[in-house]
N, C-alpha and C positions, 0 to 999 in steps of 0.2 A: 267619721263621716261616711255615709253609705255610698256605694259606687253608683255613678250616674249612668242610667241605661234607658232613658225614655224613648230613644229613637231607634231601638232594635226591635225588629218584628220577630216573633217566635217562628222557628223553622217550620215551614210548611203552611204558615198562615197566609191567607189571601189579603190583598190590598183592600182596605176599607176605610170606614170612618170619614174623617175630614178629607183625606186624600181622594176618596171616591167621590165625595160630594163636589170637591173642587174640579175633578175631571169632568163630572157631568155639567157643572156650570160652564166650564171652558168649552165643552162641546156645544152647548146651547149658544154660548156667545159667538162662537165661530160660525155656527149655522145661521144665526140671526144677522150677522154682518154680511153686507154685500161683498162678494169677492172682488178684490181690486182688479181693474183691467190691466192687462199686460202692457208694459211700456214698449216703445218702438224697438228696443233692443231685445225684446222677448223676456226680460226680467220683470218681476213684480215691481210696481212703483214704490218709491220710498214714501215716508210721511205717514205711514199707518202705525197703529199700536201693535204690541207684540203678538196678540192673538191672531193677526192676519198672516202670520208667517209660520213656516215650519219650525217647531222648537229646535233649538240648536242641538240638544241632547239626542233628538231623534235623527236629525240630519247626519250626525256623526257616530251613531251607535255602533256601526260596523267598522268604524275606523279606530276610535279611542274614546275614552270617557271625557265628557265635556262638562267642566265645572266652573265654579266661581271662587275667587280668592277675595275675602273681605265681605263687608256688608253690601247690601244693595236693595233697591226697591223690590219689595217682597213678591208681588204678583209676577213680575217679569222674571225674578229669580227662580221661583218654583216652576214656572212654565218652561224656562229655557235650560236650566242647569241640572245635571245629574248628581253633582257633588258640591260640598261646601267646605271651604277652609277658613277658619277664623283669621281675621287680619291682625288683631291686637290682643284678643281675649286670652290666648294661650301663651303669650310671650312671657319670659321670666319675670318682668316687673309686674305683670298682672297676676301671676300664679304664686309668686313667693317674694314679695317685696321685702318682707322681714324674715330673717333666717328662721327656719323651722315652722313658719306659719303659712301653710298653703291656703290659697283663696281661689276657689273654682267657680264662684257664683257667676262671674261675667261669662266665662266659657260655657257653663251649663245653660245659662239663659239664652245665649246666642244659638246654641245647638237646638235647644228645645223649641225655640221660636220657629225654626224652619222644619224641624222634625214633625211638629204638630200639623203642618200643612202637607208634608210629604213623608210618611213613615219609611219610604224606600230610599230617601236621600242618603247618599254616601258621605262620609266625613273623613277629612284629612287633618293632620295636626301641624301646627306651626307656632313656635319653634322651640326645641329643647335648649339649645345653646347658641348664643350670639353675643357679639361685642356691644350691641346697641340694645336699648330698651331692656336692659338687664341691670340689676343693682350691682354696683362695683364691689360690694363685699364678697360676691360670689367667687371672684378670683383673688380675694384677700388684698385688694388695693388699699393704700393708705386713705384715710386714717384707720387705726385699729378699731374694729367693732365686733360685738358679739363674742368677746373673749378670744378674738383672733389677733395675731401679731400685727397685721396691717403692713406686711412686707413682701407681698406676692409669694407667700410660702406655698411651695408646690403641694405638700401633703394636705394642707388645709384646703387649698383650691380644689384638689381632686376629690376630697371628701364632700365638698359643697356640690361639685358637679354631679357626683354619683347620687347624692341624696336628692338633688333636684330631678334628675332623670327618673329615678325610682318613683318619686312622688307623683310626677305628671303622668308617666306611663302607667303607673299603678291605677290611676284614676280613669284614663281614657284608652289605654292600649288595646283592650279587647274590642273597642268600638270603631277603630280606625282602619281605613284602607292602607294608609301610609302616613309617615310623619317626617318633617324636616328635623333631622337630628342635629345637624350643624348648618348654620346659615352664614353665608358671606365671610368665609375665613380668609380669602385671598386679599392681600394688600396690593403692592406693586408687583405686577406679574413678571417673573423671570423664568422663561420656559426651560432654562438649563438647570434650575434649582427650585423645585416646588416648595421645599422646606423654607428657604429664605423668603419665598413669596408670601408666606403666612405672617410675616412681621408687620402687623398693622399698627403697632404702637399703642394698642388699646385692647382690652378684653383678655380672654383666656390665655393668649400667647404670652402675656407678661409673666404669668406664673408657671405655665406648663410648657412653654416653647412650642415648636411645631408638632410635638406629639399629641397636643390637645385634641386634634381632630380624631385620630384613631382611638384615643381614650374615651371620647364621647360615644363613638360608634360601638366600641367594645362593651361599654356599660349598657347601652340601649339594646344591643343584641342579646346580652345576658338576660335582661329582664324579659324581653319578648320571647326568646326561645325557652326560657324556663316556664313561662306561662302557656306556651304552645300557640301563641297568637300568630295569625297570618297578616302582619302589618309590615309593610315595606319600609326600609330605612333609607332616607333621602339625604343627599348633600345638595344644598340649594344655594345658587349665587346669581348675581346680576352680571351684566357685561359679557356674557358668554357668546356674544356675536364677535367679540375680539379674538382673533386667532391666538394671540399671545396668552390671554387669560384662559381660553379654552384648553390650550396645550398644558398649562399648569394644572388645571383641574383633571385633565386626562392622566397626566403623569402621577398625580397624587392618588387618584382612585386606583389606577393600575398597580402602583407600588403597594398601597395598603391592602388591596384585595389579594395580591399575590403573597404577601407576607403572612396573611391570616387565612389562607386557603385551608379548608378543612376544619376551621374552628367552629363553624355553625352547622347545624344538622341539615341533611338533605342537600348538601352541596351549595347552600346559599352563600353568596358573597357577603362580606361584611357591609359594604356599601352597595345597595341594590339599585338605587335610582339616582340619576343626576337631574336636578331641577334647574332648567334653563329659564331664569326670569326673563320675561319678554317685555321689558320696559323700553319700548322702541319709539322712533319718531320718523319723519319723512326722509331723513338722511340714512336710516339703517340700511346696511348692505345685506340684502337677503342672500346673496351668494355666499357670504361669510357664514351666515346662519346655517345654510345647508351644509357647507363644508365641515362645520363644527359638529353638526348632528352626525355626519358620516364618521367623524373622528371618534365620537363617543360610542357609536354603534360598533366600532372595531374592537371595543373592550369585550364584546361577545356575550357576557352574562349580566350586563347592566342596562336597565331601562332608561328612557328619557321622558321626563315630564316637562311640558312647557308651562311655567308657573307665572302668576301675577302679570298676565299679558295686557298691555295697553299700547296704543299708538298715539302719542301726544301731538297736538297741533299748536301752532302759534296762538297765544291767548288774545283776547280782545273781541274779535268778531269771527264767527264761523263763515268763511267765504265759500261759495260754490266750488272754487278751484281747489281749496284745501280739503273740502269734503270729498271731492272726486279723488284726489291724490291719496287720501287716507284709505278710501275703498280699494284703490290699487295696491297699496302696501299690505293691507289685510289679505287681499286676494292672493298676492304673491306668496305671502308666508303660509297661508293655509293650503295652497297648492303643494308647498314643500312638506308641510305636516302630513298631508294625505299620502304623499309619496313615501313617507317613512313610518306610516302608522302601523301599529302592531295588529290591527284587526283584519278580518278576512276581505274587507273591501279594497285593501291595498294589493293590487296585482301587478305592481311595477317591477318586481324582482329586486328592489332595494332592500336593505336591512329593515326588518319590521321591529322598530325600537320604541316608537312613541306610544305610550299607554294612556296618557292624559294630557289635556290642554285646559288651562284654567284662566279665564279672563279676570281682570282686576276690578270688576264692577258690572252693573247692569246698564245704567244710563249715565250721561254726562252729569257732573256735579259742579256747583259754583265754588265750593270750598272743600278742603280736605285733600285726600290723595288725588293728584292730577286735577284738582279743582281749577276750572277755567281753561283747561287744555283740550276739551272736546275729545277725550281719549276713547270713548266707548261707542258701541254700535247704535245706541239710541241717544237722542238729544235730551236736553233738560226736561222736556215735557213727555218723554217716553215715546217719541216718534222715530221710526227707523231712519237711519242715515244710509248713505252709500256703503258705509263700513259693514252694515249687516248683510247687504247683498254680496259684498266681497267675501264675507265669511261663508255664507250659505251656498253661493254659486261662484266659487273662485275662477274656474275655467271660463265660464260664460261671461263673467264680469271682465276678465282680462281680454277676452276676444272682442268685446264691444266698447272698451274704454281705453284711453291712453292717459299718461300723465300730462297735466297742464302746467306749462312753465309759469312760475310765479316770480315776479320781480323781487330782487333782494331788498333788504332794508336800507341800502345806501351806506356810504362810508361813514364811519364814526371817528371822532377825533383820536389822533395817535399821540398819546402823552406817555413819555418814557416811564416804564415801571408800573403803569396802570392798565389792567386788562378788564374790560367790562363786557359781559355776555348777556344776551337777551333772546329768549325763545320767540318772542313776538317779532323779532327781526331775522329769524332764520337760524339762530344758534341752537345747538342741541340742549343747552342748559342755560339758566339765568344765574347771574352772580357777578362777583368781581374779585380780583386779586390785586393787592397793593404791595409791591415788592420793596422789601426793606434791606436786602443784602444780596450779594452775588457769590458768597463763599460760605458753604455749609459747615466749614470747620471753625468759624469764628462767630462771635456774637454779632448779630442777633440770631444765629443758627438758621439762616434762611439762604435760599439760593434761587437762581433763575437760569434759563437756558439761553437767554439772549443778551445778558450782560447789562440790561437796563434796570435801573433802580429808581423808584419814586423819590425816596429820600433815605438818608442814613440816620437812624435814631441815635440820640446821645444818651448814654447811661445817666439816669437821674432826672431826665427831662420828662415833662408832662405833655401829652398829645391829645388833641380832640379830633375824633373822626365823626363827621356828619354825613349820613347817607340819606338822600332824598329818594324815596321809592314810591311806586304806585302798585297797590295790590290788584292783581287781575285774577284772583283765585287763591293765591298764597297770602295768608294773613298772619304769618309769623316769619321772623328773620333771625338768623344767627350771625353774629360777628365772631370769627374763629381764627385760630392760628394754623397756617399751613407751612410746610417746610420748603415748598418750591412753588412754581407758578402753574401747577396742574390743577385739575378739578379735585383731586384727592390729596394724599400726602399730609393728612392732618397730623399734628404733633401728638406725642403720647399724653402729655399733660392736658392738651385740648380735649382729646377723646375721653379722658377720665372725668372731666368737669363740664362737658358740653351742655348739660341741662341744669347745672347747679345754681346758676346766677340768672334769675328770670326777672324781666322788666316789662313795664307797660310802655306804650309808644311815647308817652309824655314824660318818661323818666330818663335821667342820664345814667347810663351804665358805667360802672366803675371797675369792671372786671371783664377780661376776655379769656375764655369764650363767654359772650353775652347772648342771652336768648330773649328777644323781644317777642313775646307770645300773647299779649293782651292789648286791648284798646284799639285794634285795627279792624276795619271792615272792608269787604270786597269793593274795589274800585276807588278806595280812599287813597290819598297821597299824604305821606308822613315824612318828617325829619327824625331819623333815629340817631341819637347822639351817644357816643362812647368816649369817656375821658379817662385815660390811664397814665400812670407814671411807670416808667421802665427803669429799674435800678441796675440792669446789666449783669446781675448775679445768677440769673436762672441757668440751670443746667441745659446741656444740649438736648434737643428734641423734647422740650418740656413746654413751658408756657411762654415761649417767645418764638417768633418766626415771621413769616409774611402775614399780613392781615388779609382775611378773606370775608366776603359777604355771601351768605348762602340762604336759601329758603329753608324755613323750619320743616322738619320731617320730610325733606327731599322735595318740597314743592318748587316748581319752576315757573309758575304763572305770575310773574311780577316783572316790572321794569325798573331799572335804576336810572334816575333822571339826573342825579348829580352827586359828586363825592368831593368833600373838602377835608383836608388834614391841616390842622394848625398846631404849632408848637406854642404852648401856653406858658407865659412867664409874667412876673410882676412888671417887667419893662414893656409889656404889650405882646399881643399874640402875633405870631409869624405864620403867614399862609405858606404852606409847603406844596400842597396838591390842590388843584381846582379843576376837576373833570366835569363837564366837557369843555370848559372855557379855555383850558390850556394851562401849562405851568406858568405861574406868574413870572414876568420878567423883573428881575431884581433892580432896584435903583442903583445908581453908580455915583461915585464920589471922586473928584479931582483934588489931590493934595498939592499945596504949594507952600514952600517955606523959603524965607529970605533973611539975610543978615550975616553977622560974623559969629562971635561966640554965642550971642543971644540971637535967636531967629524968631521971626514972626510967622506963625502957622495959620493958614486959612484952609477951610474945607468948603468946596463948592459941589453940592449934590443935586442930582436931578432924578425924577421918577418917570417911569414909562407909562404913557397914557393907556387906559383911562385913570390909573392911579395918580394920586398927588403925593408930594413929599410930606411925610409926617414929622420926621425929625432926622437930624444928623447927630451922632454921638461919638465920643472918644474916651479912651482911658489911658493912663500912663502906667507902664510897668505892671500891667495886670490888675490895677486898682479898680475902683468903682467906675461905672459908666457915667459920663457927664454929658448933658445935652449941649451941643454946640450952639452958641448964640452970636459968635463973632470971632475975629482973629485973637489969638493968644500967643504968649511967648514961652519958649523953652530954652534951657541952657545946654548947649551942645556938650560942654565938658562934663555934664552929669550922666552922660552915656545912657540916655533914656530911650525906651521903646514906646512908640506911639501906635495904638491900635484904634482904628476908626471904621465906621460903617454908616450907612443910611438905611432908614426904614420908611416904607411907603404907607399910604392910607389903607392898603389891603393887609398890612401886617407883614409883607414880604421884606425880608432883611437882606441887605447886601452881604455877601460873605466877608468875614472879618479881613481887613487889610492892615498891614503893619509897615512901619518905617522905623529904622533905628538911627538915632542921632549920636554922633561921636565927635570928639575934638578934631579939628581940621584947620588948615591954614587958609586965611583969607575969607573973603565974602562968598556966600553961596546964594544962588537963585535957582531953585529946583522946582520943577512941576512934574508930578507923578500922575499920569493918565489912568483912568479906570482899568484899561486893559494891560497895564504894566504888571510885571511879575510882583506878587506880594512877598514880603519877607516874613510873613507869619509862619511859625513852625507848628 
């Protein structure tokens, strides 16, 4: 396949063709449009289309390169951005889904589309190695495929990694400013042990351990340096506003670069750039962002790129208060980026370390990445928001605006073991965790930090999870396994199978992780049902843990309206969890027995309103359950154990209660209240 080079201009050539025509059209358009009157604060008014404002790439040309990550409305993209980074087209699943079969059509087409409009557009690559959006055969995950053992064999995985890096860099390496060699390697951050922090439970770590990061960079450097290309090698990760995670990345890059000092020509470090993904919201601590930029700057020979930047707002309606506050947050961050920019406009005396900033889009979108979260500087129709002014004029915006306090979403029901989050109510992410255990050393291999458990699964039992949700931009939902009650901590088995079992909104999922990714539209409300049987034999950190509800592809623009969990059985379904209505109060039974050797047994059960009593049942010595219809007799000398319980109309069952009858002297007249200690073992 010939090498793809339509977007490179011959050295010394002048800008012309489509790009020159576009520039002329833009100049005419700007001249024809009446310049907007200045607002009272001296800033241009919002609400205009892109051509009424200084292009972002020009406003920042003396600070750093200003680019876009992912697709966007093409006219605004060409006008505002100096560089383009493909969002999905260059990822491993897009470029080598089948071993040995490289497919570059999607990436070629994406680059050509923008290069045709601007031959001077710069290109970055994303990504060579990642645990997500990558076929699992790459790290030789089970099952065995392509004549591989399917056992996380290190030699096979390394061969696959090297071949993939060679294939993709061989296609695009000479055309790129830089490329994300490794993406999102850090799992749970432990600043004292960066190697242990790479244990994500999925991806390359399973076959190659913590060495996989440096192995990827070594191969990328080998290819780039042999060809003589000037393409920077990037480590890219999210959450680097967290001091703990930033410290892990700092220690990792420092250690790797020190150990491989001198390996590359001209004193180049092995890892040349840290990509700080800027997926932020109104709660982002900008002081932590600045501190972590300073930390990375102390590495000395490593640049910083701000990548994939967006500032998400609560979905639903874009309020003036939230629009103002988003402008404030963008302005605060861009003041920091200017203060650490690598270009000559930075005269602060701070380390000059930031060489590129890339936003994750052009305008707000209804669906897709950050769909419904109003994350970009232009609205759905391409009109400028306060965010654009905050980016273009950060100092002036901060001098003339303040944060506006927005009331919180109010209290939500507190149900033990059920955690529900909602960006539209002020949380930083949407989703839910349903806690099944409090001890990670025993089945179901799950844990929590507050000791509260929604219910304890029984091995062999079947459970039905129903999630009622409203799409506010996010039209796909995953039901997953997590090891604890954090936002991350997915189990290894979950990560390996996260996209394997796909369902429509009207289907009942029979596997977790389940991916509901069809049949839903924005602002629709759906009941997503998952029904699974747990046999209790799964290995630790595999396909059992706490249940989690997450947006597909990281989407946060949705609300969870209700969650129920029922234990399904032939005797009737038992309601275990009912959020937000509360944990159902179980019915209760009073036992009474009277007589001598033969005793008459009666069961008097009541249900808690609004439920009504469905049935009372009992069994003798572990036999079959019998529905109670009236008093019955038992012989004390038979030494029998009576087990009894009541079930209400919601399916909520009273915990099994037991009494043992044994021979005794004289008549008995015993009443066992519902709160008395049960003799069940």
